[in-house]
C-alpha positions in Angstrom: -3.3 6.2 -53.7 -6.5 4.9 -52.1 -7.3 1.5 -50.8 -10.4 -0.4 -50.2 -11.1 -1.4 -46.6 -10.5 -4.9 -47.5 -7.1 -4.3 -49.1 -4.0 -4.9 -47.1 -1.7 -2.3 -47.2 2.1 -3.5 -47.3 5.1 -2.0 -45.9 6.5 -1.8 -49.4 3.9 0.6 -50.2 4.4 2.6 -47.2 8.0 3.0 -48.0 7.6 3.8 -51.6 4.9 6.5 -50.5 7.5 8.0 -47.8 10.4 7.6 -50.4 12.6 5.2 -48.2 13.9 1.7 -48.2 11.4 -0.8 -46.5 14.1 -1.6 -44.1 13.9 2.0 -43.0 10.1 2.2 -42.9 10.2 -0.8 -40.9 12.6 0.8 -38.3 10.6 4.1 -38.2 7.3 2.3 -37.5 8.9 0.2 -34.8 9.3 2.0 -31.4 12.0 -0.2 -30.4 14.1 0.8 -33.4 12.8 4.4 -34.1 15.7 6.2 -32.6 18.0 4.6 -35.4 16.1 6.7 -38.0 16.3 10.5 -38.5 13.3 12.3 -36.8 12.1 13.9 -40.1 12.1 10.5 -41.8 10.1 8.9 -39.0 7.6 11.7 -39.5 7.5 11.3 -43.2 7.1 7.4 -42.9 4.3 7.7 -39.9 2.3 10.1 -42.1 2.5 7.9 -45.1 1.4 4.8 -42.8 -1.4 6.8 -41.6 -2.6 8.1 -45.0 -2.5 4.5 -46.5 -4.1 2.7 -43.4 -1.1 0.6 -42.8 -1.5 -1.9 -39.9 1.7 -3.2 -38.8 2.2 -6.8 -37.3 2.0 -5.9 -33.5 2.1 -9.5 -32.6 5.8 -9.8 -33.8 6.8 -6.6 -32.2 5.2 -7.5 -28.8 8.0 -10.3 -28.3 10.4 -8.8 -25.6 13.3 -10.3 -27.4 12.3 -8.3 -30.7 12.8 -11.6 -32.5 10.6 -13.9 -34.3 13.0 -17.0 -34.6 12.6 -16.8 -38.4 15.2 -16.6 -41.3 14.3 -15.7 -44.7 16.0 -17.9 -47.5 16.1 -16.1 -51.0 17.1 -18.4 -54.0 17.3 -17.4 -57.6 15.7 -20.5 -59.3 13.7 -23.1 -57.7 13.6 -25.2 -60.7 17.5 -25.6 -60.5 18.2 -28.9 -58.6 21.5 -27.1 -57.2 19.4 -25.5 -54.4 17.2 -27.9 -52.7 20.3 -29.7 -50.9 21.5 -26.1 -50.0 18.2 -25.3 -48.5 18.0 -28.6 -46.7 21.3 -28.0 -44.9 20.0 -24.5 -44.0 16.8 -25.8 -42.6 18.6 -28.8 -40.7 21.1 -26.2 -39.0 18.6 -23.4 -38.2 16.0 -26.1 -36.7 18.7 -27.2 -34.3 18.8 -23.6 -33.1 15.1 -23.0 -32.9 14.4 -21.0 -36.0 12.0 -21.5 -38.9 13.0 -21.1 -42.5 11.0 -19.0 -44.8 11.9 -19.8 -48.4 11.3 -17.5 -51.4 12.1 -17.9 -55.2 13.0 -14.7 -57.3 12.8 -16.6 -60.7 16.0 -14.4 -61.5 13.7 -11.4 -61.6 15.1 -8.2 -60.2 11.6 -6.6 -59.1 10.6 -10.0 -57.7 13.5 -10.1 -55.5 12.8 -6.3 -54.4 9.2 -7.4 -53.3 10.5 -10.5 -51.5 12.9 -8.5 -49.4 10.2 -6.1 -48.5 7.8 -8.8 -47.7 10.5 -10.6 -45.6 11.0 -7.4 -43.6 7.2 -7.0 -42.9 7.3 -10.5 -41.4 10.4 -9.3 -39.2 12.7 -12.1 -40.0 15.7 -12.0 -37.8 18.0 -12.4 -40.8 18.5 -13.3 -44.4 20.3 -15.8 -46.2 20.8 -14.7 -49.9 21.8 -16.8 -52.9 20.9 -14.2 -55.5 23.9 -11.7 -54.8 25.1 -9.7 -57.9 28.7 -8.4 -57.8 27.4 -4.9 -57.4 24.2 -5.0 -55.1 23.2 -1.7 -53.7 20.0 -3.2 -52.5 21.8 -5.8 -50.3 23.9 -2.8 -49.0 20.9 -1.1 -48.0 19.6 -3.9 -45.9 22.9 -4.2 -44.2 22.7 -0.4 -43.6 19.3 -0.8 -42.0 20.7 -3.3 -39.7 19.5 -6.7 -41.1 21.6 -9.6 -40.8 22.6 -11.2 -44.0 24.7 -14.0 -45.1 25.5 -14.7 -48.8 25.2 -18.3 -50.2 27.0 -19.6 -53.2 28.0 -16.1 -54.5 29.7 -13.1 -53.0 29.6 -9.2 -53.7 32.6 -7.5 -55.3 34.0 -5.9 -52.1 33.5 -8.9 -49.8 31.4 -6.9 -47.5 29.2 -9.6 -46.3 29.9 -12.9 -44.6 29.4 -15.7 -47.2 29.7 -19.3 -47.9 30.7 -20.6 -51.6 32.8 -23.1 -53.4 36.4 -22.4 -54.3 35.7 -21.6 -57.9 39.4 -21.3 -59.0 40.2 -24.6 -57.5 37.4 -26.3 -59.5 38.4 -24.7 -62.7 41.8 -25.7 -62.4 40.9 -29.4 -62.0 38.6 -29.2 -65.1 41.2 -27.7 -67.2 44.1 -30.1 -65.8 41.7 -33.0 -66.6 40.9 -31.8 -70.3 44.6 -30.9 -71.1 45.5 -34.3 -69.7 43.2 -36.0 -72.2 45.2 -34.1 -75.1 42.6 -31.4 -75.5 44.1 -28.1 -76.9 41.2 -26.1 -78.3 39.2 -25.9 -75.1 36.0 -23.7 -75.2 34.3 -21.9 -72.4 30.6 -21.3 -72.0 30.9 -18.6 -69.3 28.4 -17.6 -66.8 26.8 -14.0 -66.4 29.7 -11.8 -65.6 27.6 -9.8 -63.3 27.6 -12.8 -60.8 30.5 -13.7 -59.0 30.3 -17.3 -59.9 30.3 -16.4 -63.7 33.4 -14.1 -63.2 35.3 -16.1 -61.1 35.0 -19.2 -63.3 35.7 -17.3 -66.4 38.9 -15.8 -64.6 39.9 -19.3 -63.4 39.5 -20.8 -66.9 42.0 -18.0 -68.4 44.5 -18.5 -65.7 44.3 -22.2 -65.7 44.6 -22.4 -69.4 47.7 -20.1 -69.2 49.2 -22.1 -66.3 48.7 -25.3 -68.7 50.4 -23.9 -71.6 47.2 -23.4 -73.5 45.7 -20.1 -74.9 42.1 -19.2 -74.5 41.2 -18.4 -77.9 38.6 -15.5 -77.8 36.5 -17.2 -80.5 36.2 -20.0 -78.1 34.5 -18.1 -75.1 30.8 -17.2 -75.1 29.2 -15.4 -72.2 25.6 -16.7 -71.2 23.1 -14.1 -69.9 21.7 -16.3 -67.5 22.6 -19.9 -65.9 20.0 -21.7 -67.9 19.8 -24.5 -70.5 18.6 -22.2 -73.4 21.4 -20.0 -72.7 23.9 -23.0 -72.7 22.5 -24.1 -76.0 22.8 -20.6 -77.7 26.4 -20.1 -76.5 27.4 -23.5 -77.4 26.0 -23.1 -81.0 27.8 -19.7 -81.3 31.2 -21.5 -80.3 30.4 -24.6 -82.8 29.9 -22.1 -85.7 32.5 -19.6 -85.0 35.1 -21.6 -86.9 37.2 -22.2 -83.6 36.2 -26.1 -83.8 36.5 -27.0 -80.1 37.3 -30.6 -79.0 36.0 -30.0 -75.5 33.7 -27.4 -73.9 33.7 -26.5 -70.1 30.5 -25.0 -69.0 30.3 -22.7 -66.1 27.5 -24.7 -64.5 25.6 -27.9 -65.1 22.5 -26.0 -66.5 24.5 -24.5 -69.2 26.2 -28.1 -69.9 22.8 -29.5 -70.5 22.4 -26.8 -73.3 25.6 -27.9 -74.7 24.4 -31.3 -74.9 21.4 -29.9 -76.9 23.6 -27.8 -79.2 25.8 -30.9 -80.1 22.8 -33.1 -80.9 21.5 -30.3 -83.1 24.8 -30.1 -85.0 25.0 -33.8 -85.4 27.9 -34.1 -83.1 28.6 -36.9 -80.5 29.6 -36.4 -77.0 32.2 -37.3 -76.1 33.5 -39.0 -79.3 33.5 -35.6 -81.1 33.3 -33.0 -78.4 34.0 -33.6 -74.7 31.6 -31.6 -72.2 32.3 -30.5 -68.7 29.8 -28.9 -66.1 30.2 -27.4 -62.6 28.2 -28.0 -59.6 27.2 -31.7 -59.8 23.5 -31.2 -59.5 21.3 -34.0 -58.4 20.6 -36.6 -61.1 23.3 -35.1 -63.4 24.8 -38.6 -63.4 21.7 -39.8 -65.2 22.4 -37.9 -68.3 23.5 -39.7 -71.6 26.5 -39.7 -71.4 26.8 -39.1 -67.7 28.2 -35.4 -67.1 31.8 -34.9 -65.9 31.4 -32.1 -63.5 32.9 -30.3 -60.5 31.2 -31.3 -57.2 30.5 -28.8 -54.7 29.3 -29.5 -51.1 25.9 -28.5 -51.5 24.3 -29.5 -48.0 27.3 -28.3 -46.3 27.4 -24.8 -48.1 23.6 -24.3 -46.9 24.5 -25.7 -43.3 27.7 -23.4 -43.0 25.7 -20.3 -44.2 23.2 -20.9 -41.4 25.6 -21.4 -38.8 27.3 -18.0 -40.0 23.8 -16.3 -39.6 23.1 -17.7 -36.2 26.6 -16.6 -35.2 26.0 -13.1 -36.5 22.6 -12.9 -34.8 24.3 -14.0 -31.5 27.4 -11.7 -31.9 26.5 -9.0 -34.4 30.0 -7.2 -33.8 32.1 -10.1 -34.8 34.4 -9.7 -37.9 33.0 -10.9 -41.2 33.8 -14.4 -42.4 34.0 -15.6 -45.9 34.3 -19.3 -46.2 35.2 -21.3 -49.5 34.5 -24.8 -49.5 36.7 -27.4 -51.3 35.2 -28.7 -54.6 36.2 -31.8 -56.4 36.3 -33.3 -60.1 34.0 -36.0 -60.8 34.8 -37.7 -64.1 32.2 -39.5 -66.0 31.4 -40.4 -69.5 31.1 -36.8 -71.0 35.0 -36.6 -71.5 37.4 -38.6 -73.6 40.7 -38.2 -75.2 40.7 -35.7 -77.9 40.2 -36.5 -81.5 40.6 -34.3 -84.4 38.7 -31.2 -84.4 35.1 -31.3 -86.1 34.0 -27.9 -87.9 30.2 -27.0 -88.1 28.6 -24.7 -90.5 
């Protein structure tokens, strides 16, 4: 690979040429951390950097503290109103500790997330707050192995190997099912979130266990799994449920974006909410109470989630050898106009 003199060679390109993770390349090129990397790897990275004409950020490395007082915050979808209050909580907490927040949006794209992580490392952020974790996430594991301080927000990984802050999904789902059962609903459907994410799996499992505890059976034809937490996927899944012959009288969507899609599917099918089918979401996004009808949903403490994640990261930076902490914040059910007593099931198709 050749570069014009005007081109800026990135750390990610150096890492790719040397066949290592960007975090490893960063440490190999930093005299302060070079001893953490195998000598043969250092030699390979240095050779790649020289061949490509890479120029590291010497200003950031000149600080005696080896800190930039900056924290990277990575979110999956900046269009989702769920995340701005969390980011505000992060910024407010980090500001009091003298840190600046660098915000990045992955748009739910794996390659974009990989690039963002590499660029954050190039800027020598002191740590990362990540709201994009998958249940199995080797990229996050590599970051941790390279010594990057990482705190997860709103999601967790399967083995709970990172400090994290999220809502108690199980408690939230139990409140939803108890509410719908109390209204006389028996055929309760679930638009599940992506099962590759902890939020999608936990809410699905919570739905199954809560239905069983309430003496209801979660019919297989009344469950549809979305591939992403989006309005379009909510509409697709709700359409599948309505046309399956299961005739639900209520739909619990794994988040508010999916619930919005349910509204669209009901309207296209000529059904009314809540007269024909009740709908419940999860998260209580800003402005969700302005829908027609206003959405019944599980409220999670958005701002507090962000503030607590920031505090966990600051604690980790100050005391890197302290045990991991997994925080579950208590959600609450907010009952609005999208749920009503069950009526006779309406079949579509």
